[in-house]
LUMMARBA-474123 format. One line per 8 residues: number of its first residue (from 1); for each residue x, y, z of C-alpha. Coordinates in nm, 4 decimals. Example, Ala and Ser with C-alpha at 12.3 -4.5 7.8 and 13.67 -1.06 7.14 Angstrom:
1	1.2300,-0.4500,0.7800; 1.3670,-0.1060,0.7140
//
This chain:
1	9.8204,4.0142,1.8218; 9.7080,3.6771,1.7643; 9.5264,3.6052,1.4685; 9.1892,3.4541,1.4985; 9.0679,3.2195,1.2483; 8.7607,3.3084,1.0498; 8.5629,3.0460,1.2346; 8.6483,3.2030,1.5728
9	8.5726,3.5595,1.4604; 8.2310,3.4852,1.3273; 8.0628,3.3745,1.6549; 8.2136,3.6734,1.8365; 8.0860,3.9152,1.5790; 7.7378,3.7665,1.6032; 7.7353,3.8092,1.9802; 7.8424,4.1738,1.9501
17	7.5723,4.2385,1.6895; 7.3059,4.0799,1.9052; 7.4111,4.2898,2.2046; 7.3989,4.6094,1.9959; 7.0525,4.5230,1.8651; 6.9262,4.4564,2.2152; 7.0703,4.7861,2.3400; 6.9168,4.9832,2.0528
25	6.5708,4.8293,2.0787; 6.3528,5.0038,2.3315; 6.1914,4.7828,2.5890; 5.8321,4.7155,2.4816; 5.5648,4.7365,2.7382; 5.2686,4.5080,2.7024; 4.9683,4.7037,2.5742; 4.7235,4.8171,2.8351
33	4.4097,4.6010,2.8365; 4.0856,4.7929,2.8554; 3.8636,4.5446,3.0405; 3.5590,4.7663,3.0159; 3.5925,4.7897,2.6360; 3.6413,4.4127,2.6063; 3.3329,4.3499,2.8231; 3.1315,4.5918,2.6101
41	3.2475,4.4177,2.2888; 3.1644,4.0780,2.4396; 2.8170,4.1950,2.5443; 2.7579,4.3348,2.1969; 2.8673,4.0073,2.0334; 2.6461,3.8054,2.2715; 2.3463,4.0284,2.1952; 2.4041,3.9873,1.8227
49	2.4382,3.6101,1.8631; 2.1115,3.6043,2.0614; 1.9409,3.8091,1.7884; 2.0642,3.5682,1.5178; 1.9499,3.2701,1.7222; 1.6017,3.4205,1.7652; 1.5856,3.4967,1.3941; 1.6889,3.1417,1.3054
57	1.4270,2.9992,1.5434; 1.1548,3.2202,1.3924; 1.2520,3.1196,1.0390; 1.2459,2.7526,1.1415; 0.9016,2.7927,1.3015; 0.7709,2.9747,0.9932; 0.9007,2.6965,0.7715; 0.7408,2.4289,0.9901
65	0.4081,2.6152,0.9748; 0.4403,2.6493,0.5971; 0.5121,2.2778,0.5609; 0.2079,2.1832,0.7741; -0.0153,2.4251,0.5846; 0.1115,2.2933,0.2526; 0.0459,1.9324,0.3561; -0.3051,2.0269,0.4662
73	-0.3790,2.2108,0.1418; -0.2438,1.9201,-0.0615; -0.4584,1.6691,0.1320; -0.7674,1.8888,0.0888; -0.7032,1.9260,-0.2843; -0.6584,1.5509,-0.3218; -0.9839,1.4799,-0.1347; -1.1676,1.7427,-0.3412
81	-1.0357,1.5800,-0.6591; -1.1633,1.2418,-0.5441; -1.5060,1.3899,-0.4699; -1.5183,1.5606,-0.8097; -1.4388,1.2366,-0.9954; -1.6878,1.0391,-0.7867; -1.9600,1.2977,-0.8546; -1.8801,1.2990,-1.2272
89	-1.9250,0.9206,-1.2414; -2.2659,0.9169,-1.0669; -2.4623,0.9427,-1.3957; -2.2804,0.6298,-1.5159; -2.3946,0.4468,-1.2017; -2.7512,0.5712,-1.2585; -2.7433,0.4478,-1.6182; -2.6136,0.1070,-1.5150
97	-2.9020,0.0759,-1.2685; -3.1477,0.1725,-1.5458; -2.9864,-0.0766,-1.7820; -3.0247,-0.3509,-1.5193; -3.3927,-0.2616,-1.4763; -3.4392,-0.2788,-1.8545; -3.2449,-0.6066,-1.8794; -3.4690,-0.7642,-1.6149
105	-3.7470,-0.8004,-1.8745; -3.5051,-0.9193,-2.1449; -3.4566,-1.2829,-2.2368; -3.0855,-1.2261,-2.3025; -2.9182,-1.3625,-1.9872; -2.5674,-1.2667,-2.1037; -2.6710,-0.9009,-2.1286; -2.8341,-0.9129,-1.7867
113	-2.5280,-1.0814,-1.6269; -2.2893,-0.8358,-1.7940; -2.4813,-0.5345,-1.6663; -2.5088,-0.6884,-1.3168; -2.1339,-0.7521,-1.3008; -2.0515,-0.4023,-1.4275; -2.2892,-0.2443,-1.1756; -2.1405,-0.4564,-0.8949
121	-1.7899,-0.3520,-0.9968; -1.8919,0.0140,-1.0001; -2.0566,-0.0138,-0.6555; -1.7479,-0.1905,-0.5165; -1.5245,0.0872,-0.6487; -1.7477,0.3470,-0.4839; -1.7527,0.1506,-0.1571; -1.3716,0.1479,-0.1614
129	-1.3788,0.5291,-0.1495; -1.6586,0.5449,0.1092; -1.9248,0.6614,-0.1372; -2.2656,0.5593,-0.0050; -2.6194,0.6208,-0.1294; -2.8478,0.8510,0.0654; -3.1464,0.6241,0.1252; -3.3970,0.7910,0.3534
137	-3.7327,0.6653,0.2258; -3.9859,0.6856,0.5090; -3.7574,0.9002,0.7266; -3.7944,1.2636,0.8319; -3.6926,1.5037,0.5536; -3.3396,1.6436,0.6004; -3.2534,1.9464,0.3834; -2.8823,1.8749,0.4391
145	-2.9150,1.5509,0.2412; -3.2206,1.5928,0.0199; -3.3917,1.8352,-0.2145; -3.7705,1.8259,-0.1913; -3.9014,1.8723,-0.5443; -4.2576,1.7505,-0.4923; -4.5188,1.7371,-0.2189; -4.7057,1.4194,-0.1539
153	-5.0506,1.3720,-0.0088; -5.1196,1.3070,0.3605; -5.2192,0.9469,0.2847; -4.8624,0.8711,0.1523; -4.7028,0.8733,0.4954; -4.6289,1.0641,0.8130; -4.6149,1.4436,0.7825; -4.2628,1.5733,0.7045
161	-4.1320,1.2361,0.5822; -3.9869,1.1296,0.2493; -4.2521,0.9291,0.0641; -4.0683,0.8769,-0.2688; -3.7093,0.8998,-0.3940; -3.6988,1.0309,-0.7502; -3.3185,1.0309,-0.7816; -3.0717,0.8745,-0.5383
169	-2.8327,1.1004,-0.3592; -2.4779,1.0034,-0.2646; -2.2249,1.1142,-0.0097; -1.8536,1.0514,0.0299; -1.7703,1.0377,0.3968; -1.9381,1.3480,0.5405; -1.9568,1.5374,0.2077; -2.2686,1.5216,-0.0035
177	-2.1792,1.4480,-0.3663; -2.5341,1.4777,-0.4921; -2.8489,1.5594,-0.2966; -3.1321,1.3087,-0.3273; -3.4378,1.4396,-0.5140; -3.7409,1.3392,-0.3092; -4.1141,1.3777,-0.2683; -4.2124,1.4859,0.0832
185	-4.5413,1.4529,0.2737; -4.6413,1.8056,0.3846; -4.6584,1.8909,0.7546
//
């Protein structure tokens, strides 16, 4: 019996062990693939993905609609605020016009010039925001722009026309800020 060195015995023992392990282990068969089940799972996953996509598209469309509505509401509120401020300042404009009329008979030129410049500045500010007077003297009465508070006589003009403006009306764009108070010749 020849003696094997430890180095020679070790690789032989490993080979024997590996052979025993291979003999003891049963041969594994690959699992059977159920194609029908896989197709059903795939269809289910695709349907769920389609549902999530539709939901995401609806949420995006709802958000876009909300954003547009919000912008519209904000623009309307801003315009309404402008109209409210312009309407609140109309009595100041009326008083400046009265002050200019009163200053016309005054000998104080500085007062007259100061009122004229202030009135011009106020009119320029209104013009910047498209505020215009409703001046319809001699024209057919329009209840959308004027309030008839008096009736004139037939000798004051054509029937149905404005014969006197008692208080100027103003509009901002298409919105009436204040209706003109007028005297109308009866029909």
